[in-house]
C-alpha positions as CSV (number, residue, x, y, z in Angstrom):
1,Q,-19.2,7.2,30.6
2,V,-20.3,4.9,27.9
3,Q,-21.3,1.2,28.3
4,L,-21.2,-1.2,25.2
5,V,-22.9,-4.5,25.0
6,E,-22.1,-6.8,22.0
7,S,-23.8,-9.7,20.5
8,G,-23.7,-11.9,17.4
9,G,-20.3,-13.7,17.5
10,G,-20.1,-17.5,17.0
11,L,-18.8,-20.3,14.8
12,V,-19.1,-20.3,11.1
13,Q,-17.7,-22.1,8.2
14,A,-15.3,-20.3,5.8
15,G,-17.3,-18.4,3.3
16,G,-20.2,-17.9,5.7
17,S,-21.5,-14.7,7.2
18,L,-22.1,-13.3,10.7
19,R,-23.4,-10.0,11.9
20,L,-22.2,-8.3,15.0
21,S,-24.1,-5.8,17.0
22,C,-23.1,-3.3,19.7
23,A,-25.5,-1.3,21.8
24,A,-24.3,1.8,23.6
25,S,-25.7,3.4,26.6
26,G,-24.7,6.3,29.0
27,S,-23.4,9.5,27.5
28,T,-24.2,8.5,23.9
29,I,-25.0,11.9,22.7
30,S,-21.3,12.9,22.8
31,I,-19.9,9.8,21.0
32,N,-17.9,10.4,17.8
33,Y,-16.5,7.1,16.5
34,M,-18.1,3.7,17.0
35,G,-16.4,0.5,15.6
36,W,-14.7,-2.7,16.0
37,H,-11.3,-3.9,16.8
38,R,-10.3,-7.5,16.8
39,Q,-7.4,-9.5,18.4
40,A,-6.4,-13.0,17.3
41,P,-4.3,-15.2,19.6
42,G,-0.6,-14.1,19.7
43,K,-1.4,-10.9,17.7
44,Q,-1.9,-7.3,18.4
45,R,-5.5,-5.7,18.4
46,E,-6.3,-4.1,15.2
47,L,-8.9,-1.7,14.1
48,V,-11.4,-3.6,11.7
49,A,-13.8,-0.9,10.8
50,R,-15.1,2.5,12.4
51,V,-17.8,5.0,11.6
52,S,-17.9,8.6,12.8
53,N,-21.2,10.4,13.9
54,A,-20.9,12.2,10.6
55,G,-20.8,9.0,8.7
56,S,-17.2,8.8,7.7
57,I,-16.1,5.1,7.4
58,N,-12.8,3.4,7.5
59,Y,-11.9,-0.3,7.0
60,L,-9.0,-2.5,7.5
61,D,-7.6,-3.3,4.1
62,S,-8.0,-7.0,4.5
63,V,-11.8,-6.7,5.1
64,K,-12.7,-4.3,2.4
65,G,-15.3,-5.6,0.2
66,R,-16.3,-8.4,2.6
67,F,-17.3,-6.4,5.8
68,T,-19.8,-3.5,6.1
69,I,-20.2,-1.3,9.2
70,S,-23.3,0.6,9.8
71,R,-24.7,2.7,12.5
72,D,-28.0,3.6,14.0
73,N,-27.6,7.0,15.7
74,L,-31.1,7.0,16.9
75,N,-30.7,3.8,18.9
76,N,-26.9,4.1,19.5
77,I,-26.1,0.7,17.8
78,V,-23.4,-0.2,15.5
79,Y,-23.4,-3.3,13.3
80,L,-20.6,-5.2,11.5
81,Q,-21.9,-7.4,8.7
82,M,-19.2,-9.8,7.8
83,N,-19.4,-11.9,4.6
84,S,-17.1,-14.3,2.9
85,L,-15.4,-14.9,6.2
86,K,-11.9,-16.5,6.1
87,S,-10.0,-18.4,8.7
88,E,-7.8,-15.4,9.3
89,D,-10.8,-13.5,10.5
90,T,-10.9,-15.7,13.6
91,A,-10.5,-13.4,16.7
92,V,-12.2,-11.9,19.6
93,Y,-14.0,-8.8,18.3
94,Y,-14.3,-5.7,20.5
95,C,-16.8,-3.0,20.0
96,Y,-15.5,0.5,20.9
97,A,-16.7,4.0,21.2
98,T,-14.8,7.3,21.6
99,L,-16.2,10.0,23.8
100,Y,-14.0,13.1,23.4
101,S,-10.4,11.7,23.9
102,T,-11.4,8.6,25.8
103,A,-12.2,5.1,24.3
104,F,-14.7,2.7,25.9
105,W,-14.7,-1.0,25.0
106,G,-17.2,-3.8,25.0
107,Q,-16.5,-7.2,26.6
108,G,-15.6,-8.9,23.4
109,T,-17.3,-11.6,21.4
110,Q,-15.5,-14.6,19.8
111,V,-15.7,-15.2,16.1
112,T,-14.4,-18.5,14.9
113,V,-14.2,-19.3,11.2
114,S,-13.6,-23.0,10.5
115,S,-11.8,-23.9,7.2
């Protein structure tokens, strides 16, 4: 089992920045991927960024060049630095971690970008 606690969401103007953090606890030694999904009202949840325990990184095309994911394996924390935020980035952001074939989710943090 893995528990995930997120922080760092909020309200920001377009063009601004936010940093999300997610701390994992529990069976962290076996975690493979950690990352972030988001879900906007009326839309499906989508993968924003993920990083494997070996350092392999994937991004959603629309955030490439603006968002940066990083991972502190020693402390089991994953970060999402979001720059040049746009109104279309407004969503609930969910941290997730994969343990073997199971995904664990955080409670979600709201990110609202005002135009």
